[in-house]
C-alpha positions as CSV (number, residue, x, y, z in Angstrom):
1,M,19.5,13.0,-6.8
2,I,19.8,16.2,-8.8
3,N,17.8,19.0,-7.1
4,T,19.8,22.1,-8.2
5,V,20.8,23.5,-11.6
6,L,23.7,26.1,-12.1
7,Y,24.1,28.2,-15.3
8,D,27.0,29.8,-16.8
9,M,26.3,33.2,-18.2
10,D,28.5,34.2,-21.3
11,G,27.6,32.1,-24.3
12,L,25.1,30.0,-22.3
13,L,22.5,32.5,-20.9
14,L,23.5,35.4,-23.3
15,D,25.2,35.7,-26.7
16,T,27.9,37.9,-25.2
17,E,30.9,35.5,-25.6
18,P,32.2,37.2,-28.9
19,L,31.8,40.7,-27.3
20,W,34.8,39.9,-25.1
21,G,37.2,39.7,-27.9
22,E,35.8,42.6,-29.6
23,S,36.0,44.9,-26.6
24,M,39.5,43.7,-25.6
25,L,40.7,44.5,-29.1
26,K,39.0,47.8,-29.3
27,I,40.3,49.0,-25.8
28,A,43.7,47.5,-26.3
29,S,44.1,49.4,-29.6
30,K,42.9,52.7,-28.0
31,H,45.6,52.4,-25.5
32,K,48.3,51.1,-28.0
33,I,48.7,47.7,-26.3
34,P,49.8,45.2,-28.9
35,I,47.1,42.7,-28.4
36,T,45.9,40.4,-31.3
37,R,43.3,37.7,-31.6
38,E,46.2,35.2,-31.8
39,R,47.4,36.5,-28.3
40,F,44.1,35.7,-26.7
41,K,45.3,32.1,-26.4
42,E,47.7,33.1,-23.8
43,T,44.9,34.1,-21.4
44,T,42.3,31.6,-22.1
45,G,40.3,30.9,-18.9
46,L,41.7,33.9,-17.1
47,R,39.4,36.4,-15.5
48,I,39.6,39.9,-17.0
49,Y,41.8,41.5,-14.4
50,E,44.2,38.6,-14.6
51,V,44.2,39.1,-18.4
52,T,45.2,42.8,-18.2
53,Q,47.8,41.9,-15.6
54,H,49.3,39.4,-18.1
55,W,49.1,42.1,-20.8
56,A,51.2,44.4,-18.5
57,L,53.7,42.0,-17.8
58,H,54.4,40.7,-21.4
59,Y,53.1,43.8,-23.5
60,P,53.8,47.0,-21.3
61,W,52.3,50.2,-22.1
62,H,52.3,53.7,-20.8
63,G,49.4,55.3,-19.2
64,N,46.3,53.5,-17.6
65,S,46.8,50.7,-15.1
66,P,45.9,47.2,-15.8
67,Q,42.8,47.6,-13.5
68,E,41.7,50.7,-15.1
69,I,42.1,48.9,-18.7
70,A,40.0,45.9,-17.3
71,D,37.3,48.3,-16.1
72,E,37.0,50.0,-19.4
73,I,36.8,46.7,-21.2
74,L,34.0,45.8,-18.9
75,E,32.0,49.0,-19.3
76,D,32.5,48.5,-23.1
77,I,31.1,45.0,-23.0
78,I,28.2,45.8,-20.9
79,A,27.2,48.7,-23.2
80,A,27.6,46.4,-26.2
81,S,25.5,43.6,-24.6
82,K,22.7,45.9,-23.8
83,R,22.9,47.3,-27.4
84,S,23.0,44.1,-29.4
85,G,22.9,41.1,-27.1
86,M,20.1,38.7,-26.5
87,V,19.0,35.8,-24.3
88,L,19.8,32.7,-26.2
89,D,17.1,30.3,-27.5
90,G,15.7,27.9,-24.7
91,V,16.8,29.8,-21.8
92,I,13.8,31.4,-20.5
93,N,11.7,28.0,-21.1
94,S,14.4,25.8,-19.2
95,L,14.5,28.3,-16.3
96,E,10.7,28.4,-16.0
97,L,10.5,24.6,-16.2
98,L,13.1,24.1,-13.5
99,Q,11.4,26.7,-11.3
100,A,8.0,25.4,-11.8
101,N,9.3,21.9,-10.6
102,D,11.0,23.3,-7.5
103,F,14.7,23.0,-8.5
104,K,17.0,25.4,-6.8
105,I,18.7,27.6,-9.6
106,G,22.1,29.3,-9.5
107,L,24.3,31.4,-11.8
108,A,27.9,30.8,-11.6
109,S,30.1,32.9,-14.0
110,S,33.7,33.8,-14.3
111,S,32.5,37.4,-15.4
112,P,33.0,40.0,-12.7
113,K,29.9,40.6,-10.4
114,H,29.4,44.2,-11.7
115,M,28.8,42.8,-15.1
116,I,26.7,39.8,-14.1
117,D,24.4,42.1,-12.0
118,A,24.1,44.7,-14.9
119,L,23.2,42.1,-17.6
120,V,21.0,39.9,-15.4
121,E,19.0,43.0,-14.4
122,Y,19.0,44.3,-17.9
123,F,17.7,41.1,-19.4
124,D,15.2,40.5,-16.6
125,L,16.7,37.2,-15.6
126,K,17.3,37.7,-11.9
127,K,14.0,36.6,-10.8
128,Y,14.9,33.1,-11.8
129,F,18.0,32.5,-9.6
130,D,18.2,31.8,-5.9
131,A,22.0,32.5,-5.9
132,I,24.2,34.5,-8.3
133,T,27.9,33.9,-7.8
134,S,30.8,35.5,-9.7
135,A,34.4,33.9,-9.7
136,D,35.5,37.3,-8.1
137,V,34.8,35.7,-4.7
138,V,37.0,32.7,-5.2
139,D,40.8,32.4,-5.4
140,Y,40.9,30.9,-9.1
141,G,38.5,31.1,-12.1
142,K,37.6,28.2,-14.3
143,P,38.6,25.4,-15.0
144,H,39.0,25.6,-11.2
145,P,35.9,24.5,-9.5
146,G,35.7,27.2,-7.0
147,V,33.0,29.2,-8.4
148,F,30.6,26.1,-8.7
149,M,31.5,24.9,-5.1
150,Y,30.7,28.5,-3.9
151,C,27.5,28.7,-5.6
152,A,26.4,25.3,-4.4
153,D,27.3,26.3,-0.7
154,E,25.3,29.4,-1.2
155,L,22.4,27.3,-2.1
156,G,22.8,24.9,0.7
157,V,23.3,22.0,-1.6
158,K,25.9,19.1,-2.0
159,P,27.9,19.1,-5.4
160,H,26.8,15.6,-6.2
161,N,23.0,17.0,-6.2
162,C,23.9,19.6,-8.9
163,L,23.7,19.8,-12.6
164,V,25.6,22.5,-14.5
165,F,24.9,24.1,-18.0
166,E,27.9,25.2,-19.7
167,D,29.1,26.2,-23.2
168,S,32.9,26.0,-22.7
169,V,35.5,23.4,-22.2
170,N,36.9,25.3,-19.2
171,G,33.5,25.5,-17.7
172,M,32.9,21.8,-18.3
173,I,36.1,20.8,-16.7
174,A,35.3,23.0,-13.7
175,A,32.0,21.3,-13.3
176,K,33.3,17.8,-13.5
177,A,36.1,18.8,-10.9
178,A,33.4,20.0,-8.5
179,R,31.8,16.4,-9.0
180,M,28.8,17.8,-10.6
181,K,26.8,16.5,-13.7
182,V,27.3,18.8,-16.6
183,I,25.3,19.4,-19.7
184,V,27.2,21.4,-22.5
185,V,25.6,23.5,-25.1
186,P,28.6,24.6,-27.2
187,D,28.2,27.1,-30.0
188,E,28.2,25.8,-33.5
189,L,32.0,26.4,-34.3
190,H,33.0,24.3,-31.4
191,F,30.2,21.7,-31.2
192,D,32.5,18.9,-32.5
193,D,35.3,19.5,-30.1
194,P,36.3,16.0,-29.0
195,R,37.0,17.4,-25.4
196,F,33.2,17.7,-24.8
197,A,33.2,14.0,-24.7
198,L,33.8,14.5,-20.8
199,A,30.3,15.9,-20.5
200,D,27.3,14.0,-19.4
201,K,25.2,15.3,-22.3
202,K,25.7,17.6,-25.2
203,L,22.8,19.7,-26.7
204,K,22.8,22.1,-29.7
205,S,20.5,24.4,-27.8
206,L,18.7,24.7,-24.5
207,T,15.4,24.3,-26.6
208,Q,16.3,20.6,-26.5
209,F,16.4,20.2,-22.7
210,D,13.5,18.8,-20.7
211,L,13.4,16.9,-17.3
212,G,13.5,13.5,-19.0
213,I,17.2,14.4,-19.9
214,L,17.9,15.5,-16.3
215,K,16.3,12.2,-14.8
216,H,18.7,10.0,-17.0
217,L,21.9,11.7,-15.8
């Protein structure tokens, strides 16, 4: 029986997913690191500090360290999110519905804790979550299931009692590897990706979510 729901953040709670690419290109260009959008494919699924380590190995530059570059990218994304980001449609209603029906609610994101805390606070979402977990605290990011397993443990629940909301293929794989149910809410560009067939349910928006869907998983 599902008694706990875990949310991803970027692209699921907030429309911040595109900002990663914009900030990475901006900061890379500033430091003369030869990164292009095409080269993002090399680091899909990696956490930002792993991304800049990869850059340092394959596209070395002079000056700031990989960690300093990652920190600068994060600060740029946080500022851009506050400036132009928004909570996605259906998010608040889904959170309030789950909270009103006594579900435990967690946030499990690959984003660094510093970024999660800043944005959850800024967009007034913290009050909905019983646990907030970053992949910073586990050895591997998504598609490894570690961040979801850790969040479930923080909430004191078993993985098979959890439902995950995700927008990405890597996140979906991580949730399934954790033996959790998963509802995907992909963006329009990736909605028809055949890999999402692995999910238990696919929605165009969280506005489509209700407890009837949950009971039939």
